[in-house]
C-alpha positions, -999 to 999 in steps of 0.1 A, spaced: 265 49 -76 272 31 -43 239 25 -25 244 30 13 208 21 22 199 -16 26 164 -32 24 145 -64 29 112 -70 11 86 -91 28 69 -114 3 84 -127 -29 51 -124 -48 46 -105 -81 38 -72 -64 69 -75 -42 89 -81 -73 76 -49 -88 85 -30 -57 120 -44 -58 125 -28 -92 115 6 -79 133 3 -46 165 -8 -62 171 28 -75 176 39 -38 184 7 -19 206 -23 -20 180 -51 -19 194 -78 3 166 -103 -4 130 -115 2 114 -132 31 82 -151 23 56 -172 41 62 -200 17 90 -221 31 95 -239 -2 108 -206 -18 138 -203 5 170 -203 -15 152 -195 -48 165 -165 -68 138 -144 -84 148 -117 -108 183 -117 -94 171 -114 -57 174 -143 -33 146 -155 -10 165 -156 23 140 -174 43 106 -178 59 89 -149 77 97 -166 110 134 -163 102 134 -125 97 140 -117 133 172 -137 134 184 -120 102 176 -85 116 194 -92 149 227 -85 130 218 -51 116 189 -28 126 199 -3 100 181 -24 73 148 -11 61 118 -34 58 92 -30 31 59 -49 30 43 -43 -4 14 -67 1 -21 -62 -14 -37 -78 16 -45 -48 37 -49 -67 70 -17 -87 66 3 -56 56 -10 -37 86 -4 -66 110 32 -71 98 42 -34 97 28 -29 132 48 -59 145 80 -47 129 75 -12 143 71 -26 178 103 -44 173 121 -12 165 127 -20 128 129 7 102 97 8 81 101 38 58 76 51 33 84 47 -4 71 76 -26 82 76 -62 98 107 -75 74 105 -105 44 117 -86 27 151 -82 19 155 -45 11 189 -31 33 200 -2 2 204 21 -6 167 18 0 148 51 14 113 47 16 87 75 43 62 81 51 32 58 30 46 29 39 34 -6 31 55 -36 40 44 -72 46 66 -103 20 87 -121 -1 94 -90 -15 129 -84 -27 141 -50 -42 175 -46 -38 198 -16 -52 193 20 -55 156 18 -44 132 46 -31 97 40 -31 72 68 -3 48 79 4 17 58 -16 27 28 -5 16 -7 -13 37 -38 -6 21 -72 2 38 -105 -19 65 -122 -41 72 -92 -58 107 -89 -69 119 -55 -86 153 -52 -84 178 -24 -97 178 12 -98 140 15 -91 120 46 -78 84 40 -76 59 68 -49 34 77 -40 3 55 -60 12 24 -51 -1 -10 -56 19 -42 -53 -1 -75 -42 12 -109 -61 41 -122 -84 49 -93 -100 83 -92 -112 99 -59 -132 131 -58 -130 158 -32 -139 161 5 -144 123 11 -138 105 44 -123 71 36 -121 46 65 -95 20 74 -87 -12 54 -106 -1 23 -97 -18 -10 -103 0 -43 -103 -22 -74 -87 -12 -107 -101 20 -123 -128 25 -98 -141 61 -93 -154 78 -62 -174 108 -72 -173 142 -55 -205 144 -34 -199 111 -17 -191 119 19 -179 86 34 -165 52 24 -167 29 55 -141 8 71 -133 -26 56 -153 -20 25 -143 -31 -10 -149 -12 -42 -150 -34 -73 -129 -28 -104 -145 -2 -126 -171 7 -101 -185 43 -100 -195 53 -65 -222 80 -63 -234 76 -27 -219 67 6 -205 32 12 -211 17 47 -187 -4 67 -180 -38 53 -199 -34 21 -187 -47 -13 -199 -24 -40 -196 -30 -78 -209 -16 -111 -219 17 -125 -236 31 -106 -223 12 -76 -246 -14 -60 -240 -34 -28 -236 -71 -34 -222 -82 -1 -219 -70 35 -194 -83 61 -199 -72 97 
């Protein structure tokens, strides 16, 4: 099959390499751009590192039909880069695997990435620039803010307001009955959250306990 859509992947790290495998089913991957200048010219899993991030604009000047994907686990950096590329007029599409179960009533923002095995129930809203990994289960009536990251195997109960820039560690669970997860909070791997999480809190354990607060 001839692939008519072309893509650049920002970052050449391991997560970007994973996304290149998924994206290659739909896109011709032209290469990576990375913030490590030493990687320029390297070939990683058959895909060349074309240059440093500062060189991306020069490359894009030749063809604005190229889509840019930024599959970075760092929420703040992903948000900053995607906002910048949007302002420049670059294409920043979402990538949603066909192997998901997402109800038609779910509202999904721009440049959202969702990997296989994820289930999202009705009447949930997902904010711009959010990444959802494999095997994530999100119940109904949730509101998820911008630039969040859901790791493998997360479980989210119903009717929860999740703020912006929230990071959920592997296999963490947010129980139904929790009403709010604050902006810039971090939920540790395997944590079970049974009460609200305030802005900037890092919560770990079962049941979840606060170990750090960043204002």
